[in-house]
C-alpha positions, 0 to 999 in steps of 0.5 A: 574896215576897208578904205580906198586911197589914191596915192602917187609914187614917183609921179605915177598914180596908184589906187590902193585898198587898205584895211584898218585894224583896230586893237583888240579886234578879230583881225588884229588877233590873226597869227602871222601865218598868211598875213603881211607884217607892218614891216614887210608892208612898208618895205615891199620887195618890189613896186608894181608899175601900175595899179592891178587891173582887178581894181581899175582907176576910178574916173574923175574930173578930166579923165577920158574913159573907156567906152567898152571893155577890151585890150589897149593896143596903142597909147598915142599920148604921153605925160606932159603932152598938149592935146586938143579936143578930138586928138587920138589918145588910145586905141582899144581892141574888143572882139577883133574890132579897134576903137579909137578913143579921142580927147573930149577936151583941150589941155595937158596930159597929166596921167596915162593910166594904161599901157599896150596890152592892158585889159580895161573895163567899160568906164575905166580911166585911160588918160587924165587931162587938165 
């Protein structure tokens, strides 16, 4: 059974999908060829800076989302920055057209989920404000 979790490492949020392997199941009988051992999973050679784009962060309360799919051209805010409703947060580009993403609330930027060059989907969380 696959379960989805949101974790934070060094202040950076990650969305991970984990498979629960039950003793005696077909999954637990897999050979080590092509699989990752528990020790290797707990001691990865490197840590990614963000969640893979194939699994974008699901939007929650306080998240400003992308209205279109495209590529992040500019991120105009940083973590801890105070923003007002209407402030420019992110600039996206889709089909050679730029789209400005503005804050829909007043508060503090808690998380910036994207960086310039990231591909985003419609509805994907870009920035979280509290």
